[in-house]
C-alpha positions in Angstrom: 207.0 114.3 104.0 209.6 113.4 102.0 210.1 112.3 98.3 212.5 112.2 95.5 211.4 114.8 93.4 213.1 116.3 89.8 215.7 113.9 90.0 217.6 115.6 93.2 217.9 115.0 96.7 214.6 114.4 99.4 212.4 117.5 98.9 209.3 118.5 101.2 206.1 118.3 99.9 202.7 119.0 100.8 199.9 117.2 99.5 196.8 118.5 99.1 193.8 116.8 101.1 190.8 118.4 100.6 189.4 121.4 98.8 186.0 122.8 97.3 185.0 122.5 93.7 182.5 124.0 91.8 181.4 124.2 88.2 180.1 124.5 85.9 181.2 128.2 85.5 183.1 128.7 82.5 183.4 128.2 78.8 186.9 127.9 76.9 186.9 127.0 73.6 189.0 127.4 69.8 187.5 130.5 69.5 188.3 134.4 70.5 185.5 134.5 73.0 185.5 133.1 76.4 183.3 133.1 79.4 184.4 133.0 83.1 182.3 133.4 86.1 185.0 132.8 88.6 187.6 134.7 87.0 185.2 137.6 86.2 184.4 138.4 90.1 188.1 137.5 90.7 189.3 140.7 87.9 186.4 142.6 89.6 188.3 142.0 93.2 184.6 141.0 94.4 184.7 137.5 94.4 183.9 135.5 97.8 185.7 133.8 99.7 184.6 129.9 98.9 183.1 127.7 101.5 181.2 124.5 101.5 177.5 125.2 100.6 178.5 128.7 99.4 177.8 130.1 95.9 180.1 132.3 93.7 178.1 135.1 94.7 176.0 136.8 97.4 173.2 136.8 94.8 170.1 134.3 95.9 169.6 133.3 92.5 172.9 132.0 92.0 172.3 128.4 91.8 176.2 127.1 91.8 177.5 125.9 95.3 181.0 125.2 96.4 181.3 121.5 97.8 183.7 119.8 99.8 186.0 117.3 98.4 188.8 114.9 99.0 191.1 113.1 97.4 190.0 109.1 95.8 191.8 105.7 96.3 194.0 106.9 93.5 194.7 110.5 95.2 192.8 112.4 92.6 189.8 115.1 93.3 187.1 114.2 91.0 183.2 115.2 90.9 180.2 116.2 88.8 181.1 120.0 89.6 184.8 119.6 88.2 183.8 119.7 84.4 184.7 123.3 83.3 184.5 124.1 87.3 187.1 124.9 89.5 188.8 123.0 92.7 189.6 125.7 95.2 192.7 124.5 97.7 194.2 126.9 100.5 197.6 126.5 102.1 198.4 128.0 105.4 202.2 129.1 105.1 204.4 130.1 108.2 207.0 132.9 106.2 206.8 134.4 102.8 208.5 131.8 101.1 208.6 129.9 97.1 207.6 126.7 96.1 206.9 124.5 93.2 203.3 123.9 92.7 202.9 120.7 90.9 199.0 119.7 89.2 198.0 117.3 87.0 194.8 117.9 85.1 193.8 121.4 85.5 193.6 124.0 82.4 195.0 126.8 84.1 195.6 127.8 87.8 195.5 130.7 89.7 197.9 130.9 92.7 196.9 134.3 95.1 195.2 135.5 91.7 198.5 134.8 89.5 197.5 133.1 86.9 199.7 130.4 85.5 199.8 127.7 82.9 198.0 123.8 83.5 198.9 120.5 83.0 195.0 119.7 81.2 196.5 116.5 79.9 197.9 115.1 83.1 201.5 114.5 81.6 203.2 115.5 85.1 206.5 117.0 84.1 205.0 120.8 84.8 206.6 122.4 87.9 205.6 125.9 88.8 207.4 128.1 90.6 205.2 130.5 92.8 205.1 132.4 95.5 203.9 132.1 99.0 202.9 134.9 101.5 202.7 134.3 105.2 199.1 133.3 106.2 196.5 131.6 104.2 197.0 130.6 100.3 194.7 130.5 98.0 195.2 128.1 94.8 192.2 128.2 92.0 192.6 125.0 89.4 190.7 125.4 86.7 189.2 122.3 85.5 187.9 120.9 82.1 185.3 118.9 80.2 187.0 115.4 81.5 188.3 116.6 85.1 184.9 115.0 86.2 186.6 111.4 84.7 190.4 112.7 84.4 190.4 113.7 88.2 193.0 116.1 89.5 196.1 116.0 92.0 198.1 118.8 93.3 201.2 119.1 95.7 203.5 121.8 96.6 206.9 121.2 96.6 210.0 122.9 98.7 212.6 122.7 96.5 216.3 121.9 98.7 218.0 124.2 95.5 217.2 127.5 94.5 218.3 126.7 90.8 218.1 123.1 89.2 218.0 120.9 86.4 214.8 119.0 85.7 215.4 116.1 83.5 211.4 114.7 83.4 210.9 116.3 80.5 214.0 116.5 78.2 214.5 116.9 74.3 217.2 114.2 73.2 218.7 113.2 69.7 220.0 109.6 69.2 223.6 108.6 67.9 223.7 107.8 64.9 226.9 105.6 64.9 229.1 106.6 61.7 227.6 110.3 61.9 228.7 112.0 64.6 230.9 114.8 63.0 229.0 117.7 64.3 227.8 119.0 68.1 224.0 117.6 68.6 221.5 118.9 70.6 219.2 118.6 73.6 217.7 120.4 76.0 216.0 120.3 79.7 214.2 122.6 81.9 216.0 124.2 84.3 214.2 125.7 87.3 214.4 129.4 89.1 212.9 129.5 92.2 214.6 132.8 93.1 213.9 136.5 93.2 216.5 137.4 90.2 217.2 136.5 87.0 219.6 134.2 86.0 222.5 135.6 83.7 225.6 134.0 82.1 224.9 130.4 83.3 226.5 127.8 81.0 225.8 124.0 80.5 228.9 121.5 80.3 228.3 118.3 78.9 230.5 115.1 79.1 229.4 112.5 76.6 232.2 109.7 76.3 234.8 111.6 77.7 234.2 114.5 75.1 232.9 117.4 77.1 231.6 120.6 74.9 230.3 124.3 76.9 227.1 125.8 75.9 226.2 129.7 77.1 222.4 129.6 78.4 220.1 132.3 77.9 218.5 134.5 80.8 216.3 132.7 82.8 213.7 135.0 84.6 213.0 135.4 88.0 210.5 132.4 89.4 210.5 130.6 85.8 211.3 127.8 84.2 213.0 127.5 80.8 213.9 124.8 78.9 217.6 125.7 77.8 219.7 124.0 74.6 223.0 122.7 75.3 225.2 120.6 72.6 227.0 117.2 73.2 230.2 115.8 71.4 229.2 112.7 70.6 232.5 111.2 68.4 233.9 109.3 71.4 230.6 107.1 71.3 231.8 103.8 69.7 228.7 101.5 70.8 225.2 101.0 71.9 226.1 101.1 76.1 228.1 104.6 75.3 224.9 106.9 75.3 225.3 108.0 78.8 226.0 111.6 79.2 226.5 114.1 82.3 225.4 117.6 81.8 226.8 120.3 84.8 225.0 123.8 84.9 227.7 125.9 85.8 227.0 129.1 87.3 230.2 131.4 87.4 232.1 128.7 86.7 230.8 126.7 89.6 228.7 123.3 89.3 225.6 124.1 90.7 223.9 121.0 89.7 224.4 117.8 88.2 222.6 115.1 86.0 223.0 112.2 84.5 221.2 111.1 80.4 220.8 108.5 78.5 221.2 108.9 75.0 220.0 106.1 72.5 222.8 105.1 69.8 221.4 103.8 66.5 223.1 102.0 64.4 223.0 101.6 60.5 219.6 101.5 59.2 218.3 101.8 62.7 215.2 104.4 63.2 216.5 107.2 65.2 215.7 110.6 66.9 217.2 113.9 65.3 217.0 116.8 67.0 217.6 120.9 65.5 217.5 124.4 66.7 213.9 125.5 65.2 213.6 128.9 63.7 210.1 129.5 64.8 211.4 130.0 68.9 215.0 129.3 68.7 214.0 125.9 71.1 215.5 122.8 70.4 213.1 120.4 68.4 213.3 116.7 67.1 212.1 114.3 64.9 212.3 111.0 64.1 213.4 108.6 61.1 212.6 105.4 59.8 215.8 105.5 57.5 215.7 103.7 53.9 216.3 100.0 54.5 218.4 99.8 50.6 220.0 102.7 49.7 221.2 102.5 45.9 222.7 105.5 45.7 219.5 107.1 43.4 217.5 110.2 45.0 214.9 108.4 47.4 211.3 108.7 48.0 210.4 110.9 50.7 207.6 110.1 53.7 206.1 112.7 56.0 204.2 111.0 58.4 202.7 112.9 61.4 201.6 111.2 64.6 197.8 111.4 66.4 197.1 112.8 70.0 199.4 111.5 72.6 202.2 110.0 70.1 205.8 110.8 70.3 207.4 111.2 67.1 210.2 108.7 67.4 206.6 106.1 68.3 205.3 107.4 64.7 208.4 106.7 62.9 209.2 103.6 64.8 205.6 101.7 63.7 207.0 101.8 60.0 209.1 99.3 58.7 211.9 101.4 56.7 211.1 101.3 53.1 214.0 99.9 50.2 212.6 103.2 47.9 212.2 105.3 50.5 213.2 107.5 53.8 210.1 108.6 56.2 210.2 111.6 58.5 208.3 111.9 61.5 207.7 115.6 62.9 206.3 116.3 66.5 203.8 119.0 66.4 205.8 120.1 69.2 204.2 117.9 71.4 202.6 114.7 71.8 199.2 116.9 71.5 200.5 120.1 70.7 198.5 122.6 67.7 196.7 119.1 66.0 198.8 119.9 63.1 198.2 123.6 62.8 199.5 126.9 63.6 202.7 126.1 65.4 202.3 122.2 64.1 202.0 123.2 60.6 205.0 125.4 61.1 206.9 122.5 62.8 206.0 120.1 60.1 206.9 122.4 57.5 210.1 123.2 59.2 210.9 119.2 59.3 209.5 118.8 55.6 212.2 121.1 54.5 215.0 120.1 56.9 214.3 116.1 55.6 214.7 117.9 51.8 217.5 118.8 52.3 219.0 116.3 54.4 218.0 113.2 52.5 217.7 114.9 48.9 214.4 113.4 47.7 213.4 112.3 44.3 211.2 116.3 44.2 208.5 114.0 42.1 208.1 111.0 45.4 207.3 112.9 48.1 204.0 111.8 50.3 202.0 112.8 53.4 200.3 110.6 55.5 199.2 110.1 59.3 197.1 108.7 61.6 194.0 109.9 63.6 195.1 113.6 65.2 197.6 113.1 62.3 195.1 112.0 59.8 193.2 114.9 60.6 197.2 116.6 59.9 197.2 114.8 56.5 193.6 116.2 55.4 195.1 119.9 57.0 198.5 119.8 55.4 197.3 118.1 52.1 194.6 120.9 51.4 196.2 124.0 52.5 200.2 122.7 50.7 198.9 120.7 47.8 201.7 121.8 45.8 204.0 119.2 47.9 203.2 115.9 47.5 201.9 113.4 45.1 199.4 111.7 47.0 198.5 111.9 50.9 196.9 109.0 53.2 194.6 110.1 55.8 194.6 107.4 58.4 191.9 107.2 60.9 191.8 110.9 60.8 188.7 113.8 61.2 188.5 116.2 58.4 187.9 119.5 60.6 188.3 120.5 64.2 184.7 122.5 63.9 183.6 117.9 63.1 185.6 116.5 65.9 187.5 119.7 68.0 189.3 117.4 71.0 190.7 118.7 74.6 190.2 122.0 73.3 186.6 121.9 72.1 185.6 122.7 68.5 185.5 125.3 66.1 182.4 126.7 66.3 180.3 126.0 62.7 179.1 129.5 62.6 178.6 132.9 64.4 175.2 133.5 65.6 176.1 137.7 65.4 178.5 139.7 63.2 180.8 140.2 65.4 180.9 136.6 66.3 181.1 136.0 62.2 184.1 138.4 62.2 185.7 136.2 65.2 185.5 132.9 63.5 185.9 134.1 59.4 189.8 133.9 61.6 189.7 129.9 61.4 188.9 130.0 57.9 192.3 128.3 57.2 191.3 125.8 59.6 188.3 124.3 57.2 189.5 121.8 55.3 186.1 121.0 53.7 186.3 124.4 52.1 189.8 123.8 50.7 188.6 120.4 49.6 189.0 121.1 45.6 192.7 121.7 46.7 192.9 117.6 46.8 192.1 117.2 42.6 196.0 117.3 41.7 196.8 114.6 44.6 196.1 110.8 45.1 194.2 109.8 48.3 193.7 106.9 50.0 191.6 106.8 52.9 192.0 103.9 55.7 190.0 103.7 58.4 188.8 100.9 60.6 185.0 100.5 60.6 185.2 99.6 64.4 186.8 102.8 65.6 185.1 104.0 68.7 187.6 106.8 69.0 187.1 108.2 65.3 184.0 107.5 64.3 184.7 105.6 60.8 181.9 108.3 59.4 184.5 110.8 59.0 185.8 108.7 56.3 182.8 107.9 54.8 181.6 111.9 54.5 185.4 112.5 53.0 184.7 109.8 50.5 181.5 111.2 49.6 182.6 114.6 49.1 185.7 113.8 46.9 183.2 111.1 45.2 181.7 114.8 43.9 185.2 116.3 42.1 187.8 113.8 42.3 189.4 111.6 39.5 191.9 109.7 41.7 191.6 108.5 45.3 190.6 105.3 47.4 189.0 104.2 50.1 189.5 101.0 52.6 187.9 100.4 55.7 190.0 97.7 57.7 187.5 95.4 58.7 186.9 94.9 62.3 189.9 97.9 62.8 189.6 99.7 66.0 191.7 103.1 66.3 194.5 101.5 66.2 194.9 97.5 65.0 198.6 97.6 65.0 201.3 99.3 63.0 198.9 97.9 59.8 197.0 101.4 61.1 199.4 103.5 59.5 202.3 100.9 58.0 199.6 99.2 55.3 201.5 98.5 52.3 198.6 98.8 50.0 199.0 102.4 51.1 202.9 102.6 49.5 202.2 100.4 46.8 199.4 103.1 46.3 202.6 106.0 46.6 204.4 104.2 43.9 202.0 105.0 41.7 201.8 108.4 42.1 204.5 111.0 40.9 204.5 114.7 41.4 204.5 116.4 37.6 206.4 119.2 36.4 205.0 122.7 36.4 205.6 122.9 32.6 203.1 119.8 32.4 200.5 121.6 34.3 197.9 123.3 32.2 194.6 123.2 34.8 194.8 124.9 38.2 191.4 125.0 41.3 193.6 126.8 44.1 192.0 127.8 47.4 193.4 129.3 49.9 192.1 131.1 53.1 195.1 133.1 54.2 198.2 134.1 51.8 200.6 134.2 54.4 199.8 130.4 55.4 199.4 129.3 52.0 199.8 131.3 49.0 200.8 129.6 45.4 200.1 126.6 43.6 203.0 125.8 40.7 202.8 129.2 38.2 200.0 131.3 40.6 200.1 133.2 43.5 197.2 134.8 45.5 199.3 137.6 46.3 196.7 139.9 48.3 193.2 139.6 49.0 190.0 142.0 48.5 188.2 140.7 51.9 191.2 139.0 54.5 190.3 135.4 55.3 187.4 135.0 53.3 188.1 132.4 51.1 190.5 133.3 47.6 189.4 130.8 44.8 191.8 130.7 41.4 190.7 128.2 38.5 192.9 128.7 35.7 193.8 127.1 32.3 196.7 127.8 30.5 197.0 127.0 26.4 201.2 127.3 26.2 200.4 126.7 22.4 198.0 129.7 22.1 199.8 131.6 24.5 196.5 132.2 26.6 195.5 132.1 30.3 192.2 132.3 31.2 189.8 131.2 34.2 187.8 132.7 37.0 188.8 134.3 40.7 186.9 135.0 43.8 188.1 137.5 46.3 191.6 138.3 45.2 193.0 142.1 44.8 196.7 141.0 43.4 197.6 137.6 41.7 201.1 136.9 40.0 202.1 134.0 37.4 205.4 133.1 36.8 205.7 132.7 33.1 209.3 130.6 33.2 207.2 128.2 30.6 206.7 131.8 27.7 209.8 132.3 26.2 211.3 136.2 26.2 209.5 138.1 23.3 206.4 135.6 23.3 203.1 137.9 24.4 200.7 136.3 26.8 197.3 137.2 27.0 195.3 136.5 30.3 191.4 136.5 30.8 190.0 136.5 33.9 186.0 136.6 35.1 185.0 137.2 32.1 186.7 140.6 31.6 189.2 142.7 29.4 192.1 140.7 28.1 195.5 142.0 29.5 198.4 141.3 26.9 202.2 140.9 28.0 205.2 140.3 26.1 207.4 138.6 28.1 210.8 140.3 28.5 213.1 137.7 30.6 213.2 134.1 31.4 211.6 132.9 34.9 209.7 136.5 35.2 207.1 137.2 37.3 203.9 139.2 36.2 201.3 141.1 38.8 197.6 141.6 38.1 196.0 143.6 40.2 191.7 143.7 40.4 190.6 147.5 40.7 187.1 147.0 38.8 188.9 145.4 35.3 191.8 143.6 35.7 195.4 145.4 35.0 199.2 145.0 35.3 200.3 145.4 38.4 203.5 145.9 41.3 205.0 143.3 43.7 203.5 144.2 47.0 205.5 146.5 48.7 206.9 144.7 51.9 205.3 147.6 54.0 201.8 145.6 52.6 199.7 143.0 53.7 201.0 140.1 51.7 202.4 136.4 51.4 205.2 137.4 54.0 203.5 139.2 56.3 199.4 139.2 56.5 198.4 139.7 60.1 196.0 138.2 62.5 197.3 138.4 66.1 198.4 135.1 66.0 201.3 136.1 63.5 203.6 137.9 65.3 204.2 134.5 67.4 205.7 132.8 64.3 209.2 135.1 64.3 211.2 134.1 67.2 208.5 136.1 69.9 210.3 138.0 72.3 208.0 139.1 75.6 208.2 142.9 76.3 206.6 143.4 79.8 205.8 146.8 81.1 207.4 148.7 83.9 206.6 152.4 83.7 202.6 151.5 85.5 202.1 151.2 89.0 203.1 148.5 91.0 200.0 146.4 90.1 200.2 147.3 86.8 203.8 146.0 86.3 203.1 143.0 88.1 200.3 141.8 85.9 202.4 142.7 82.7 205.5 140.8 84.4 203.0 137.8 85.4 200.9 137.3 82.0 203.9 137.3 80.2 205.2 134.6 82.5 201.9 133.0 82.1 201.9 132.9 78.5 205.5 131.7 78.6 204.8 128.6 80.6 201.7 127.8 78.4 204.2 128.0 75.7 206.7 125.8 77.0 203.7 123.4 78.3 201.9 123.7 74.8 205.1 123.8 72.3 208.0 122.5 74.2 209.0 126.3 74.0 211.0 128.5 75.0 210.9 132.3 74.9 212.8 135.4 75.8 211.4 137.8 78.6 212.7 141.1 78.8 211.6 144.3 80.7 211.0 146.9 78.3 213.7 149.1 79.7 216.1 146.4 78.4 214.1 145.9 75.2 216.1 147.1 72.3 214.7 146.9 68.5 218.0 146.3 67.3 219.1 143.8 69.6 215.8 141.8 68.4 216.1 142.7 64.8 213.5 140.8 62.6 211.6 139.1 65.7 208.2 138.9 66.6 207.4 141.1 69.6 204.4 140.6 72.2 203.9 143.7 74.4 202.3 143.4 77.8 200.6 146.7 78.9 199.9 150.2 77.3 201.7 153.3 75.9 201.4 154.6 79.4 202.7 151.4 81.0 205.4 150.0 78.5 208.2 152.3 77.3 208.6 150.1 74.0 205.6 150.9 73.0 206.3 154.2 71.2 209.1 152.4 69.3 207.2 150.4 68.0 203.6 151.3 68.0 203.7 155.2 67.1 201.9 154.9 63.8 199.4 152.1 64.4 195.8 153.3 64.4 194.8 151.5 67.7 196.2 153.0 70.7 195.6 152.4 74.6 196.6 154.3 77.3 195.5 154.3 81.1 192.3 155.1 80.8 191.1 155.0 77.7 191.5 153.4 73.9 190.9 154.8 70.2 190.0 153.2 67.2 190.7 155.2 64.8 188.2 158.0 65.3 186.6 155.8 67.8 187.1 156.8 71.5 186.6 153.5 74.4 186.8 155.0 78.2 187.2 153.1 81.6 189.7 150.7 83.0 188.1 147.9 81.8 188.5 147.7 78.5 191.3 145.0 76.7 192.5 144.9 73.7 194.2 142.0 71.7 196.1 143.3 68.0 198.8 143.1 65.4 200.7 145.3 64.0 203.6 145.3 61.7 207.4 146.3 62.8 207.9 149.8 61.4 211.8 148.6 61.4 211.0 145.2 59.7 210.1 143.7 57.0 208.5 139.7 58.2 208.1 140.2 61.6 205.4 142.1 63.4 204.1 143.1 67.2 200.9 141.3 68.9 199.6 143.3 71.9 197.6 142.2 75.1 196.8 145.3 76.5 194.1 146.9 78.6 193.1 150.2 79.7 193.5 149.8 83.4 193.8 146.6 85.9 190.6 145.1 85.4 190.9 145.2 81.3 194.1 143.6 81.3 193.3 140.9 83.6 190.3 140.6 81.3 192.7 139.7 78.8 195.1 137.2 80.4 193.0 134.4 78.8 195.3 133.1 76.0 193.2 130.1 74.3 194.9 132.1 71.1 197.7 128.7 71.8 194.7 126.5 71.1 195.6 125.0 68.0 192.9 126.1 65.4 191.7 128.7 67.3 191.2 132.3 65.4 192.1 135.7 66.1 191.4 138.2 63.8 194.2 141.4 63.4 192.4 143.3 66.5 189.9 142.2 69.0 188.4 144.9 71.5 186.5 143.9 74.3 185.7 144.7 78.1 185.8 142.9 81.2 182.1 142.2 80.6 182.9 139.6 78.1 184.1 137.5 80.7 181.0 137.7 82.2 178.0 138.2 78.9 180.2 136.7 75.9 179.7 138.2 72.5 178.0 141.1 74.4 181.3 142.3 75.9 183.2 142.5 72.6 182.9 146.3 71.1 184.8 146.0 67.8 186.7 143.5 65.7 188.2 143.2 62.5 190.9 143.2 60.1 193.2 145.9 58.7 193.5 146.6 54.9 196.2 145.7 52.3 197.8 148.9 53.7 197.3 148.4 57.2 195.2 150.6 57.7 191.0 150.8 58.8 188.7 149.9 56.7 184.9 150.2 57.1 183.9 147.1 55.6 186.6 145.0 57.6 185.4 146.0 61.0 182.3 145.2 63.1 181.1 146.5 66.3 178.5 146.3 68.7 174.7 147.9 67.0 
């Protein structure tokens, strides 16, 4: 069969027409725990070859049976057993060869036991290079709770070109006429189906007669990578001039060429703007609804966060331009992305800061709004960063991922054991109900259609009831007969913007009462003139309730779970003595030495003068959790010093994580072998280590002083030792050569333990992982009973019994 794929010439395609399905047999969600009966046996090496009517195992008590399935008239595999199960496919090859697997619907895939990213939202742009061996090749597609209805498709594509460009998933800017002095960035996917890394590639762009060449990063063997390139738009004179030709150059010769079309925006029109993200160095974009009648005065700024499946430029276009402000719409890294948490949160803040720098808004007139998943994003970003906004307006939103969830499931409300509670503590930053007091200084306008069947209006009523217990300034409106989306009024609702006009951010000097809660100072630490610098118990909620009297020169109030506080004393003059009384304990008096001084108070039974935390300690700059190292232009370092099987696992796992990061986060990652990793070359970047001290040469330079050590056959946590080949670990540790970056470790004591660490639900928005988690292959079968130990380091990055929970 021939078909045009990837915009190239005809390719040979194999469509799967029969398979076997089984399920339910796994449980993945927004937490560190997971169970997967099929994966358990696959990792053990005793998974039976599937056959119709046969069970997963030979046990007579095994109630699950493989069922033969064929595609329906729409070409999709479906069935009752697809719910949280697997679809098994085979392909018989006449020789060793490479192909692209194009499967829509699965959460992830195993090809001959090797893990690869899936396309759970059936978006269709994911093409995975896979190695096929001569003979029978086995493919397992992991299905989800939605697969029974959504269905799956699968095909193998045998490309004509080993190196090619895929333009199905571009990240492209608009050309804004009259604003074309600087080069603009775009990005497309580069496909490498060779067994060698591609180095020294370049991309040449030609736009309206102007050429520009960009050097490209390394693309490892058998991978795809989204690569950024620059374009010179200075020659574009009209809307018909938006076509750009890009040429992939290898040793100066074009090996592939594609044509793309850029949108061209005239004055006052909506547009997309690209930028290079500091999160991972990839090209991202945001949508803009420009101010309709600029008058030379600082405009208001509206940050609007979109719903699931919505593009940022579509979100921006839902709004008519306002004459008193400019609206920017970040992407959440993808139309579904991270539910505006984790890297979605970072993307929103990155665009927020770019918007402030570019449009120079009135600092008192900054607002936040969003729809559906973006309604959740509004609740979440509003509670997490209350000092950023004058008012917020969640539309058709749900407050928490524990209450509503979505494709990746819900965050569990509460753990059944002490260990599970320790794991779930890591998700505390997601719980806006616990952060609700942070809404006090904000105006809040809640909009919801009263006939919404997608996100029930009961969520709006829940928040109305909660705000009614303490909030002095909120509005709730239910649109009569309104479904989930009842036209652009679902977000561009005039009363919202009228409400915004009534609200301004007060100057810090005028605010004398603060009630602020944070679960993680590494995410949110500051509210106006007070900062939570360090906690007593990591990721337990910390709260300050303060009153300030500038005339009496006093600050008083209560604190919860705070080890170190700081106060900005800008509103007190040098020479004045400030008296601070917290928690009805001793009064601390301090004479202000200089304008803008920051005073630190530490709690050790009593409150006393403290010092700024050392950068080697925990604090707002670096506060831990396993996911934090993925925030700082992470680099994946895979081990090559182990056995052939261990080294293969490390590379495959790093590639799997990179594929998932691309799919979920529109991102790109450097993947390097340990022998090529130089700490100086990757300074101040998060490092993800795959392997252990025996198998990864980079281990000792980054982790020599870590109290958790993993080598072949054993793992130690302080003085405790776990032996065997099936122990796994996720943990984070500060880079010893950096003041901001950390190391994340994905490790195991042997091949079985390494494979048990394959699941990467740490890329699910809101999923919580503590500083460290030690588990065994048996967790894949038995859940929490297979977790050996989990917890947090203290503020000095040391193990502390009170922050650790193990099995009884």
